[in-house]
PQR file with spaces between the fields and no chain letter, atoms N, CA, C, O and H, PARSE charges and radii, in Angstrom:
ATOM       1  N    MET     1      35.095  -52.141   18.608 -0.4000 1.5000
ATOM       2  CA   MET     1      35.414  -51.408   17.398 -0.0000 2.0000
ATOM       3  C    MET     1      36.926  -51.328   17.277  0.5500 1.7000
ATOM       4  O    MET     1      37.638  -51.134   18.263 -0.5500 1.4000
ATOM       5  N    ARG     2      37.395  -51.478   16.066 -0.4000 1.5000
ATOM       6  CA   ARG     2      38.824  -51.390   15.763 -0.0000 2.0000
ATOM       7  C    ARG     2      39.022  -50.264   14.768  0.5500 1.7000
ATOM       8  O    ARG     2      38.230  -50.108   13.839 -0.5500 1.4000
ATOM       9  H    ARG     2      36.817  -51.636   15.265  0.4000 1.0000
ATOM      10  N    THR     3      40.059  -49.487   14.953 -0.4000 1.5000
ATOM      11  CA   THR     3      40.349  -48.367   14.065 -0.0000 2.0000
ATOM      12  C    THR     3      41.578  -48.686   13.224  0.5500 1.7000
ATOM      13  O    THR     3      42.585  -49.176   13.736 -0.5500 1.4000
ATOM      14  H    THR     3      40.702  -49.614   15.708  0.4000 1.0000
ATOM      15  N    VAL     4      41.483  -48.406   11.946 -0.4000 1.5000
ATOM      16  CA   VAL     4      42.602  -48.576   11.029 -0.0000 2.0000
ATOM      17  C    VAL     4      42.855  -47.221   10.390  0.5500 1.7000
ATOM      18  O    VAL     4      41.938  -46.610    9.840 -0.5500 1.4000
ATOM      19  H    VAL     4      40.665  -48.009   11.531  0.4000 1.0000
ATOM      20  N    GLU     5      44.076  -46.754   10.457 -0.4000 1.5000
ATOM      21  CA   GLU     5      44.401  -45.442    9.893 -0.0000 2.0000
ATOM      22  C    GLU     5      45.486  -45.598    8.840  0.5500 1.7000
ATOM      23  O    GLU     5      46.443  -46.348    9.031 -0.5500 1.4000
ATOM      24  H    GLU     5      44.821  -47.251   10.903  0.4000 1.0000
ATOM      25  N    PHE     6      45.336  -44.890    7.733 -0.4000 1.5000
ATOM      26  CA   PHE     6      46.346  -44.908    6.682 -0.0000 2.0000
ATOM      27  C    PHE     6      46.208  -43.640    5.855  0.5500 1.7000
ATOM      28  O    PHE     6      45.182  -42.961    5.901 -0.5500 1.4000
ATOM      29  H    PHE     6      44.559  -44.280    7.578  0.4000 1.0000
ATOM      30  N    GLN     7      47.246  -43.332    5.105 -0.4000 1.5000
ATOM      31  CA   GLN     7      47.205  -42.201    4.185 -0.0000 2.0000
ATOM      32  C    GLN     7      47.214  -42.738    2.763  0.5500 1.7000
ATOM      33  O    GLN     7      47.835  -43.762    2.480 -0.5500 1.4000
ATOM      34  H    GLN     7      48.079  -43.883    5.068  0.4000 1.0000
ATOM      35  N    THR     8      46.521  -42.041    1.875 -0.4000 1.5000
ATOM      36  CA   THR     8      46.467  -42.429    0.478 -0.0000 2.0000
ATOM      37  C    THR     8      46.397  -41.173   -0.379  0.5500 1.7000
ATOM      38  O    THR     8      46.106  -40.086    0.121 -0.5500 1.4000
ATOM      39  H    THR     8      46.017  -41.209    2.105  0.4000 1.0000
ATOM      40  N    GLU     9      46.659  -41.325   -1.638 -0.4000 1.5000
ATOM      41  CA   GLU     9      46.594  -40.200   -2.570 -0.0000 2.0000
ATOM      42  C    GLU     9      45.224  -40.172   -3.247  0.5500 1.7000
ATOM      43  O    GLU     9      44.694  -41.215   -3.630 -0.5500 1.4000
ATOM      44  H    GLU     9      46.896  -42.208   -2.043  0.4000 1.0000
ATOM      45  N    LEU    10      44.667  -38.998   -3.388 -0.4000 1.5000
ATOM      46  CA   LEU    10      43.416  -38.834   -4.118 -0.0000 2.0000
ATOM      47  C    LEU    10      43.746  -38.592   -5.582  0.5500 1.7000
ATOM      48  O    LEU    10      44.605  -37.775   -5.912 -0.5500 1.4000
ATOM      49  H    LEU    10      45.097  -38.151   -3.076  0.4000 1.0000
ATOM      50  N    GLY    11      43.059  -39.306   -6.446 -0.4000 1.5000
ATOM      51  CA   GLY    11      43.281  -39.157   -7.876 -0.0000 2.0000
ATOM      52  C    GLY    11      42.114  -38.442   -8.526  0.5500 1.7000
ATOM      53  O    GLY    11      41.125  -38.136   -7.860 -0.5500 1.4000
ATOM      54  H    GLY    11      42.361  -39.970   -6.178  0.4000 1.0000
ATOM      55  N    PRO    12      42.217  -38.172   -9.817 -0.5600 1.5000
ATOM      56  CA   PRO    12      41.156  -37.458  -10.521  0.2800 2.0000
ATOM      57  C    PRO    12      39.836  -38.229  -10.581  0.5500 1.7000
ATOM      58  O    PRO    12      38.779  -37.634  -10.794 -0.5500 1.4000
ATOM      59  N    ASP    13      39.894  -39.557  -10.393 -0.4000 1.5000
ATOM      60  CA   ASP    13      38.672  -40.360  -10.438 -0.0000 2.0000
ATOM      61  C    ASP    13      37.934  -40.382   -9.094  0.5500 1.7000
ATOM      62  O    ASP    13      36.866  -40.985   -8.985 -0.5500 1.4000
ATOM      63  H    ASP    13      40.752  -40.041  -10.220  0.4000 1.0000
ATOM      64  N    ARG    14      38.493  -39.732   -8.080 -0.4000 1.5000
ATOM      65  CA   ARG    14      37.912  -39.638   -6.733 -0.0000 2.0000
ATOM      66  C    ARG    14      37.718  -41.001   -6.059  0.5500 1.7000
ATOM      67  O    ARG    14      36.786  -41.190   -5.277 -0.5500 1.4000
ATOM      68  H    ARG    14      39.361  -39.243   -8.169  0.4000 1.0000
ATOM      69  N    MET    15      38.592  -41.926   -6.368 -0.4000 1.5000
ATOM      70  CA   MET    15      38.565  -43.242   -5.737 -0.0000 2.0000
ATOM      71  C    MET    15      39.641  -43.271   -4.657  0.5500 1.7000
ATOM      72  O    MET    15      40.737  -42.741   -4.843 -0.5500 1.4000
ATOM      73  H    MET    15      39.349  -41.772   -7.004  0.4000 1.0000
ATOM      74  N    LEU    16      39.316  -43.895   -3.529 -0.4000 1.5000
ATOM      75  CA   LEU    16      40.280  -44.037   -2.442 -0.0000 2.0000
ATOM      76  C    LEU    16      40.931  -45.409   -2.539  0.5500 1.7000
ATOM      77  O    LEU    16      40.247  -46.433   -2.541 -0.5500 1.4000
ATOM      78  H    LEU    16      38.426  -44.325   -3.379  0.4000 1.0000
ATOM      79  N    ALA    17      42.242  -45.421   -2.619 -0.4000 1.5000
ATOM      80  CA   ALA    17      42.978  -46.685   -2.668 -0.0000 2.0000
ATOM      81  C    ALA    17      43.343  -47.092   -1.244  0.5500 1.7000
ATOM      82  O    ALA    17      43.864  -46.286   -0.473 -0.5500 1.4000
ATOM      83  H    ALA    17      42.797  -44.589   -2.617  0.4000 1.0000
ATOM      84  N    ILE    18      43.066  -48.341   -0.905 -0.4000 1.5000
ATOM      85  CA   ILE    18      43.445  -48.872    0.401 -0.0000 2.0000
ATOM      86  C    ILE    18      44.768  -49.598    0.223  0.5500 1.7000
ATOM      87  O    ILE    18      44.857  -50.517   -0.590 -0.5500 1.4000
ATOM      88  H    ILE    18      42.643  -48.995   -1.532  0.4000 1.0000
ATOM      89  N    PRO    19      45.804  -49.204    0.969 -0.5600 1.5000
ATOM      90  CA   PRO    19      47.100  -49.878    0.831  0.2800 2.0000
ATOM      91  C    PRO    19      46.965  -51.385    1.080  0.5500 1.7000
ATOM      92  O    PRO    19      46.163  -51.817    1.907 -0.5500 1.4000
ATOM      93  N    GLU    20      47.748  -52.163    0.364 -0.4000 1.5000
ATOM      94  CA   GLU    20      47.670  -53.626    0.444 -0.0000 2.0000
ATOM      95  C    GLU    20      47.839  -54.132    1.876  0.5500 1.7000
ATOM      96  O    GLU    20      47.115  -55.035    2.296 -0.5500 1.4000
ATOM      97  H    GLU    20      48.400  -51.812   -0.308  0.4000 1.0000
ATOM      98  N    ARG    21      48.774  -53.570    2.627 -0.4000 1.5000
ATOM      99  CA   ARG    21      49.000  -54.032    4.003 -0.0000 2.0000
ATOM     100  C    ARG    21      47.767  -53.786    4.870  0.5500 1.7000
ATOM     101  O    ARG    21      47.482  -54.574    5.772 -0.5500 1.4000
ATOM     102  H    ARG    21      49.362  -52.836    2.286  0.4000 1.0000
ATOM     103  N    VAL    22      47.036  -52.707    4.610 -0.4000 1.5000
ATOM     104  CA   VAL    22      45.815  -52.411    5.357 -0.0000 2.0000
ATOM     105  C    VAL    22      44.691  -53.333    4.908  0.5500 1.7000
ATOM     106  O    VAL    22      43.963  -53.878    5.738 -0.5500 1.4000
ATOM     107  H    VAL    22      47.268  -52.067    3.878  0.4000 1.0000
ATOM     108  N    ALA    23      44.547  -53.506    3.612 -0.4000 1.5000
ATOM     109  CA   ALA    23      43.493  -54.360    3.075 -0.0000 2.0000
ATOM     110  C    ALA    23      43.622  -55.787    3.607  0.5500 1.7000
ATOM     111  O    ALA    23      42.614  -56.445    3.868 -0.5500 1.4000
ATOM     112  H    ALA    23      45.138  -53.063    2.938  0.4000 1.0000
ATOM     113  N    ALA    24      44.839  -56.262    3.766 -0.4000 1.5000
ATOM     114  CA   ALA    24      45.061  -57.622    4.259 -0.0000 2.0000
ATOM     115  C    ALA    24      44.584  -57.795    5.696  0.5500 1.7000
ATOM     116  O    ALA    24      44.272  -58.910    6.115 -0.5500 1.4000
ATOM     117  H    ALA    24      45.658  -55.728    3.554  0.4000 1.0000
ATOM     118  N    SER    25      44.524  -56.705    6.452 -0.4000 1.5000
ATOM     119  CA   SER    25      44.109  -56.807    7.856 -0.0000 2.0000
ATOM     120  C    SER    25      42.603  -56.613    8.045  0.5500 1.7000
ATOM     121  O    SER    25      42.099  -56.745    9.160 -0.5500 1.4000
ATOM     122  H    SER    25      44.776  -55.799    6.112  0.4000 1.0000
ATOM     123  N    LEU    26      41.884  -56.303    6.972 -0.4000 1.5000
ATOM     124  CA   LEU    26      40.443  -56.073    7.065 -0.0000 2.0000
ATOM     125  C    LEU    26      39.669  -57.371    6.908  0.5500 1.7000
ATOM     126  O    LEU    26      40.115  -58.275    6.201 -0.5500 1.4000
ATOM     127  H    LEU    26      42.293  -56.196    6.065  0.4000 1.0000
ATOM     128  N    PRO    27      38.505  -57.479    7.563 -0.5600 1.5000
ATOM     129  CA   PRO    27      37.676  -58.672    7.355  0.2800 2.0000
ATOM     130  C    PRO    27      37.159  -58.701    5.921  0.5500 1.7000
ATOM     131  O    PRO    27      37.126  -57.672    5.247 -0.5500 1.4000
ATOM     132  N    SER    28      36.759  -59.876    5.461 -0.4000 1.5000
ATOM     133  CA   SER    28      36.312  -60.014    4.076 -0.0000 2.0000
ATOM     134  C    SER    28      34.895  -59.494    3.856  0.5500 1.7000
ATOM     135  O    SER    28      34.489  -59.301    2.710 -0.5500 1.4000
ATOM     136  H    SER    28      36.786  -60.712    6.010  0.4000 1.0000
ATOM     137  N    SER    29      34.136  -59.263    4.922 -0.4000 1.5000
ATOM     138  CA   SER    29      32.785  -58.716    4.775 -0.0000 2.0000
ATOM     139  C    SER    29      32.406  -57.976    6.052  0.5500 1.7000
ATOM     140  O    SER    29      33.088  -58.083    7.071 -0.5500 1.4000
ATOM     141  H    SER    29      34.466  -59.420    5.853  0.4000 1.0000
ATOM     142  N    GLY    30      31.324  -57.235    5.985 -0.4000 1.5000
ATOM     143  CA   GLY    30      30.851  -56.482    7.139 -0.0000 2.0000
ATOM     144  C    GLY    30      30.745  -55.004    6.802  0.5500 1.7000
ATOM     145  O    GLY    30      30.982  -54.586    5.669 -0.5500 1.4000
ATOM     146  H    GLY    30      30.770  -57.149    5.157  0.4000 1.0000
ATOM     147  N    LYS    31      30.387  -54.231    7.803 -0.4000 1.5000
ATOM     148  CA   LYS    31      30.223  -52.797    7.602 -0.0000 2.0000
ATOM     149  C    LYS    31      31.418  -52.045    8.175  0.5500 1.7000
ATOM     150  O    LYS    31      32.083  -52.511    9.101 -0.5500 1.4000
ATOM     151  H    LYS    31      30.194  -54.570    8.723  0.4000 1.0000
ATOM     152  N    ALA    32      31.669  -50.887    7.611 -0.4000 1.5000
ATOM     153  CA   ALA    32      32.753  -50.026    8.087 -0.0000 2.0000
ATOM     154  C    ALA    32      32.296  -48.577    7.977  0.5500 1.7000
ATOM     155  O    ALA    32      31.500  -48.231    7.104 -0.5500 1.4000
ATOM     156  H    ALA    32      31.129  -50.509    6.859  0.4000 1.0000
ATOM     157  N    THR    33      32.796  -47.754    8.851 -0.4000 1.5000
ATOM     158  CA   THR    33      32.565  -46.315    8.783 -0.0000 2.0000
ATOM     159  C    THR    33      33.858  -45.679    8.300  0.5500 1.7000
ATOM     160  O    THR    33      34.931  -45.989    8.818 -0.5500 1.4000
ATOM     161  H    THR    33      33.442  -48.035    9.560  0.4000 1.0000
ATOM     162  N    VAL    34      33.772  -44.805    7.327 -0.4000 1.5000
ATOM     163  CA   VAL    34      34.954  -44.193    6.734 -0.0000 2.0000
ATOM     164  C    VAL    34      34.918  -42.692    6.990  0.5500 1.7000
ATOM     165  O    VAL    34      33.916  -42.035    6.707 -0.5500 1.4000
ATOM     166  H    VAL    34      32.901  -44.554    6.906  0.4000 1.0000
ATOM     167  N    LEU    35      36.009  -42.149    7.524 -0.4000 1.5000
ATOM     168  CA   LEU    35      36.186  -40.712    7.700 -0.0000 2.0000
ATOM     169  C    LEU    35      37.313  -40.285    6.773  0.5500 1.7000
ATOM     170  O    LEU    35      38.345  -40.953    6.703 -0.5500 1.4000
ATOM     171  H    LEU    35      36.823  -42.682    7.753  0.4000 1.0000
ATOM     172  N    VAL    36      37.128  -39.193    6.069 -0.4000 1.5000
ATOM     173  CA   VAL    36      38.157  -38.707    5.152 -0.0000 2.0000
ATOM     174  C    VAL    36      38.559  -37.306    5.579  0.5500 1.7000
ATOM     175  O    VAL    36      37.724  -36.403    5.626 -0.5500 1.4000
ATOM     176  H    VAL    36      36.289  -38.651    6.125  0.4000 1.0000
ATOM     177  N    PHE    37      39.827  -37.122    5.888 -0.4000 1.5000
ATOM     178  CA   PHE    37      40.382  -35.818    6.224 -0.0000 2.0000
ATOM     179  C    PHE    37      41.257  -35.391    5.047  0.5500 1.7000
ATOM     180  O    PHE    37      42.140  -36.143    4.634 -0.5500 1.4000
ATOM     181  H    PHE    37      40.505  -37.855    5.849  0.4000 1.0000
ATOM     182  N    VAL    38      41.029  -34.216    4.512 -0.4000 1.5000
ATOM     183  CA   VAL    38      41.829  -33.745    3.388 -0.0000 2.0000
ATOM     184  C    VAL    38      42.487  -32.417    3.726  0.5500 1.7000
ATOM     185  O    VAL    38      42.005  -31.655    4.565 -0.5500 1.4000
ATOM     186  H    VAL    38      40.312  -33.605    4.848  0.4000 1.0000
ATOM     187  N    ASP    39      43.600  -32.160    3.051 -0.4000 1.5000
ATOM     188  CA   ASP    39      44.335  -30.906    3.217 -0.0000 2.0000
ATOM     189  C    ASP    39      44.636  -30.593    4.676  0.5500 1.7000
ATOM     190  O    ASP    39      44.400  -29.478    5.143 -0.5500 1.4000
ATOM     191  H    ASP    39      43.992  -32.779    2.370  0.4000 1.0000
ATOM     192  N    LEU    40      45.157  -31.582    5.391 -0.4000 1.5000
ATOM     193  CA   LEU    40      45.489  -31.392    6.794 -0.0000 2.0000
ATOM     194  C    LEU    40      46.760  -30.566    6.940  0.5500 1.7000
ATOM     195  O    LEU    40      47.741  -30.772    6.226 -0.5500 1.4000
ATOM     196  H    LEU    40      45.349  -32.487    5.012  0.4000 1.0000
ATOM     197  N    ASP    41      46.720  -29.650    7.855 -0.4000 1.5000
ATOM     198  CA   ASP    41      47.909  -28.900    8.228 -0.0000 2.0000
ATOM     199  C    ASP    41      48.821  -29.873    8.982  0.5500 1.7000
ATOM     200  O    ASP    41      48.349  -30.565    9.885 -0.5500 1.4000
ATOM     201  H    ASP    41      45.923  -29.482    8.435  0.4000 1.0000
ATOM     202  N    PRO    42      50.106  -29.945    8.640 -0.5600 1.5000
ATOM     203  CA   PRO    42      51.000  -30.888    9.338  0.2800 2.0000
ATOM     204  C    PRO    42      50.981  -30.718   10.858  0.5500 1.7000
ATOM     205  O    PRO    42      51.110  -31.703   11.586 -0.5500 1.4000
ATOM     206  N    GLU    43      50.823  -29.495   11.347 -0.4000 1.5000
ATOM     207  CA   GLU    43      50.753  -29.288   12.790 -0.0000 2.0000
ATOM     208  C    GLU    43      49.466  -29.874   13.356  0.5500 1.7000
ATOM     209  O    GLU    43      49.478  -30.439   14.450 -0.5500 1.4000
ATOM     210  H    GLU    43      50.718  -28.695   10.756  0.4000 1.0000
ATOM     211  N    ASP    44      48.362  -29.752   12.634 -0.4000 1.5000
ATOM     212  CA   ASP    44      47.104  -30.337   13.084 -0.0000 2.0000
ATOM     213  C    ASP    44      47.215  -31.858   13.143  0.5500 1.7000
ATOM     214  O    ASP    44      46.737  -32.487   14.087 -0.5500 1.4000
ATOM     215  H    ASP    44      48.352  -29.293   11.746  0.4000 1.0000
ATOM     216  N    GLU    45      47.839  -32.434   12.144 -0.4000 1.5000
ATOM     217  CA   GLU    45      47.987  -33.883   12.108 -0.0000 2.0000
ATOM     218  C    GLU    45      48.866  -34.369   13.260  0.5500 1.7000
ATOM     219  O    GLU    45      48.561  -35.385   13.884 -0.5500 1.4000
ATOM     220  H    GLU    45      48.228  -31.924   11.377  0.4000 1.0000
ATOM     221  N    ALA    46      49.948  -33.655   13.542 -0.4000 1.5000
ATOM     222  CA   ALA    46      50.822  -34.024   14.651 -0.0000 2.0000
ATOM     223  C    ALA    46      50.073  -33.914   15.977  0.5500 1.7000
ATOM     224  O    ALA    46      50.217  -34.773   16.847 -0.5500 1.4000
ATOM     225  H    ALA    46      50.196  -32.830   13.035  0.4000 1.0000
ATOM     226  N    TRP    47      49.275  -32.860   16.130 -0.4000 1.5000
ATOM     227  CA   TRP    47      48.496  -32.684   17.358 -0.0000 2.0000
ATOM     228  C    TRP    47      47.478  -33.809   17.505  0.5500 1.7000
ATOM     229  O    TRP    47      47.314  -34.348   18.600 -0.5500 1.4000
ATOM     230  H    TRP    47      49.158  -32.163   15.423  0.4000 1.0000
ATOM     231  N    ARG    48      46.790  -34.174   16.421 -0.4000 1.5000
ATOM     232  CA   ARG    48      45.782  -35.228   16.463 -0.0000 2.0000
ATOM     233  C    ARG    48      46.414  -36.560   16.846  0.5500 1.7000
ATOM     234  O    ARG    48      45.862  -37.301   17.659 -0.5500 1.4000
ATOM     235  H    ARG    48      46.923  -33.736   15.532  0.4000 1.0000
ATOM     236  N    GLU    49      47.568  -36.864   16.263 -0.4000 1.5000
ATOM     237  CA   GLU    49      48.240  -38.121   16.575 -0.0000 2.0000
ATOM     238  C    GLU    49      48.701  -38.150   18.029  0.5500 1.7000
ATOM     239  O    GLU    49      48.559  -39.168   18.706 -0.5500 1.4000
ATOM     240  H    GLU    49      48.017  -36.262   15.603  0.4000 1.0000
ATOM     241  N    ALA    50      49.249  -37.040   18.507 -0.4000 1.5000
ATOM     242  CA   ALA    50      49.704  -36.985   19.899 -0.0000 2.0000
ATOM     243  C    ALA    50      48.537  -37.107   20.872  0.5500 1.7000
ATOM     244  O    ALA    50      48.647  -37.790   21.891 -0.5500 1.4000
ATOM     245  H    ALA    50      49.364  -36.213   17.957  0.4000 1.0000
ATOM     246  N    SER    51      47.423  -36.453   20.566 -0.4000 1.5000
ATOM     247  CA   SER    51      46.268  -36.535   21.467 -0.0000 2.0000
ATOM     248  C    SER    51      45.687  -37.940   21.464  0.5500 1.7000
ATOM     249  O    SER    51      45.231  -38.408   22.507 -0.5500 1.4000
ATOM     250  H    SER    51      47.333  -35.898   19.738  0.4000 1.0000
ATOM     251  N    TYR    52      45.689  -38.625   20.334 -0.4000 1.5000
ATOM     252  CA   TYR    52      45.200  -39.992   20.264 -0.0000 2.0000
ATOM     253  C    TYR    52      46.080  -40.923   21.095  0.5500 1.7000
ATOM     254  O    TYR    52      45.572  -41.772   21.827 -0.5500 1.4000
ATOM     255  H    TYR    52      46.060  -38.245   19.486  0.4000 1.0000
ATOM     256  N    LYS    53      47.393  -40.764   20.984 -0.4000 1.5000
ATOM     257  CA   LYS    53      48.304  -41.584   21.780 -0.0000 2.0000
ATOM     258  C    LYS    53      48.104  -41.324   23.267  0.5500 1.7000
ATOM     259  O    LYS    53      48.132  -42.259   24.067 -0.5500 1.4000
ATOM     260  H    LYS    53      47.806  -40.074   20.390  0.4000 1.0000
ATOM     261  N    GLN    54      47.902  -40.061   23.646 -0.4000 1.5000
ATOM     262  CA   GLN    54      47.658  -39.722   25.044 -0.0000 2.0000
ATOM     263  C    GLN    54      46.364  -40.373   25.528  0.5500 1.7000
ATOM     264  O    GLN    54      46.300  -40.875   26.650 -0.5500 1.4000
ATOM     265  H    GLN    54      47.879  -39.302   22.997  0.4000 1.0000
ATOM     266  N    PHE    55      45.346  -40.365   24.691 -0.4000 1.5000
ATOM     267  CA   PHE    55      44.058  -40.963   25.043 -0.0000 2.0000
ATOM     268  C    PHE    55      44.203  -42.457   25.316  0.5500 1.7000
ATOM     269  O    PHE    55      43.559  -42.984   26.224 -0.5500 1.4000
ATOM     270  H    PHE    55      45.397  -39.957   23.780  0.4000 1.0000
ATOM     271  N    LEU    56      45.033  -43.137   24.551 -0.4000 1.5000
ATOM     272  CA   LEU    56      45.201  -44.578   24.698 -0.0000 2.0000
ATOM     273  C    LEU    56      46.090  -44.970   25.874  0.5500 1.7000
ATOM     274  O    LEU    56      46.083  -46.129   26.290 -0.5500 1.4000
ATOM     275  H    LEU    56      45.556  -42.710   23.814  0.4000 1.0000
ATOM     276  N    ARG    57      46.845  -44.035   26.407 -0.4000 1.5000
ATOM     277  CA   ARG    57      47.718  -44.327   27.543 -0.0000 2.0000
ATOM     278  C    ARG    57      46.901  -44.558   28.799  0.5500 1.7000
ATOM     279  O    ARG    57      45.737  -44.166   28.884 -0.5500 1.4000
ATOM     280  H    ARG    57      46.851  -43.094   26.068  0.4000 1.0000
ATOM     281  N    ASP    58      47.528  -45.199   29.773 -0.4000 1.5000
ATOM     282  CA   ASP    58      46.888  -45.353   31.078 -0.0000 2.0000
ATOM     283  C    ASP    58      46.695  -43.985   31.705  0.5500 1.7000
ATOM     284  O    ASP    58      47.297  -42.998   31.281 -0.5500 1.4000
ATOM     285  H    ASP    58      48.473  -45.517   29.705  0.4000 1.0000
ATOM     286  N    GLU    59      45.856  -43.941   32.711 -0.4000 1.5000
ATOM     287  CA   GLU    59      45.610  -42.667   33.388 -0.0000 2.0000
ATOM     288  C    GLU    59      46.902  -42.130   33.990  0.5500 1.7000
ATOM     289  O    GLU    59      47.729  -42.887   34.499 -0.5500 1.4000
ATOM     290  H    GLU    59      45.368  -44.742   33.057  0.4000 1.0000
ATOM     291  N    SER    60      47.057  -40.849   33.926 -0.4000 1.5000
ATOM     292  CA   SER    60      48.253  -40.215   34.462 -0.0000 2.0000
ATOM     293  C    SER    60      48.088  -39.969   35.958  0.5500 1.7000
ATOM     294  O    SER    60      46.988  -40.093   36.497 -0.5500 1.4000
ATOM     295  H    SER    60      46.385  -40.234   33.513  0.4000 1.0000
ATOM     296  N    ASP    61      49.179  -39.623   36.620 -0.4000 1.5000
ATOM     297  CA   ASP    61      49.141  -39.301   38.051 -0.0000 2.0000
ATOM     298  C    ASP    61      48.240  -38.106   38.320  0.5500 1.7000
ATOM     299  O    ASP    61      47.606  -38.027   39.372 -0.5500 1.4000
ATOM     300  H    ASP    61      50.073  -39.522   36.182  0.4000 1.0000
ATOM     301  N    GLU    62      48.181  -37.169   37.365 -0.4000 1.5000
ATOM     302  CA   GLU    62      47.340  -35.986   37.547 -0.0000 2.0000
ATOM     303  C    GLU    62      45.857  -36.362   37.642  0.5500 1.7000
ATOM     304  O    GLU    62      45.087  -35.676   38.313 -0.5500 1.4000
ATOM     305  H    GLU    62      48.696  -37.234   36.510  0.4000 1.0000
ATOM     306  N    ASP    63      45.459  -37.440   36.978 -0.4000 1.5000
ATOM     307  CA   ASP    63      44.062  -37.862   36.989 -0.0000 2.0000
ATOM     308  C    ASP    63      43.698  -38.680   38.225  0.5500 1.7000
ATOM     309  O    ASP    63      42.519  -38.944   38.462 -0.5500 1.4000
ATOM     310  H    ASP    63      46.085  -37.998   36.432  0.4000 1.0000
ATOM     311  N    ALA    64      44.683  -39.082   39.008 -0.4000 1.5000
ATOM     312  CA   ALA    64      44.421  -39.909   40.187 -0.0000 2.0000
ATOM     313  C    ALA    64      43.524  -39.198   41.191  0.5500 1.7000
ATOM     314  O    ALA    64      42.850  -39.858   41.982 -0.5500 1.4000
ATOM     315  H    ALA    64      45.641  -38.868   38.815  0.4000 1.0000
ATOM     316  N    VAL    65      43.498  -37.879   41.178 -0.4000 1.5000
ATOM     317  CA   VAL    65      42.671  -37.122   42.116 -0.0000 2.0000
ATOM     318  C    VAL    65      41.194  -37.457   41.933  0.5500 1.7000
ATOM     319  O    VAL    65      40.417  -37.318   42.878 -0.5500 1.4000
ATOM     320  H    VAL    65      44.045  -37.342   40.535  0.4000 1.0000
ATOM     321  N    TYR    66      40.790  -37.893   40.745 -0.4000 1.5000
ATOM     322  CA   TYR    66      39.391  -38.207   40.474 -0.0000 2.0000
ATOM     323  C    TYR    66      39.008  -39.640   40.875  0.5500 1.7000
ATOM     324  O    TYR    66      37.826  -39.981   40.855 -0.5500 1.4000
ATOM     325  H    TYR    66      41.421  -38.006   39.978  0.4000 1.0000
ATOM     326  N    ASP    67      39.964  -40.464   41.229 -0.4000 1.5000
ATOM     327  CA   ASP    67      39.680  -41.856   41.551 -0.0000 2.0000
ATOM     328  C    ASP    67      38.720  -42.013   42.720  0.5500 1.7000
ATOM     329  O    ASP    67      37.930  -42.956   42.738 -0.5500 1.4000
ATOM     330  H    ASP    67      40.924  -40.187   41.245  0.4000 1.0000
ATOM     331  N    LYS    68      38.768  -41.117   43.690 -0.4000 1.5000
ATOM     332  CA   LYS    68      37.908  -41.250   44.861 -0.0000 2.0000
ATOM     333  C    LYS    68      36.436  -40.969   44.534  0.5500 1.7000
ATOM     334  O    LYS    68      35.567  -41.235   45.365 -0.5500 1.4000
ATOM     335  H    LYS    68      39.410  -40.351   43.675  0.4000 1.0000
ATOM     336  N    TYR    69      36.141  -40.439   43.345 -0.4000 1.5000
ATOM     337  CA   TYR    69      34.773  -40.129   42.966 -0.0000 2.0000
ATOM     338  C    TYR    69      34.110  -41.210   42.132  0.5500 1.7000
ATOM     339  O    TYR    69      32.969  -41.038   41.702 -0.5500 1.4000
ATOM     340  H    TYR    69      36.847  -40.222   42.670  0.4000 1.0000
ATOM     341  N    ARG    70      34.785  -42.302   41.896 -0.4000 1.5000
ATOM     342  CA   ARG    70      34.225  -43.392   41.081 -0.0000 2.0000
ATOM     343  C    ARG    70      33.253  -44.212   41.856  0.5500 1.7000
ATOM     344  O    ARG    70      32.690  -45.169   41.323 -0.5500 1.4000
ATOM     345  H    ARG    70      35.712  -42.441   42.244  0.4000 1.0000
């Protein structure tokens, strides 16, 4: 699974516009799951982005204690 994230403006017609740079990276067919977050608090968004980056990082030294249980 690949995740693509972008921000867009909601208009009165309730249509979501996909930015051209994002659309160019999408396959021409297939299924996709769409999540829509609206009215995000800037602090919540910063926390979500930081936690996602932390999740993608390699395991930290603090987590090494669990290695012997694998």
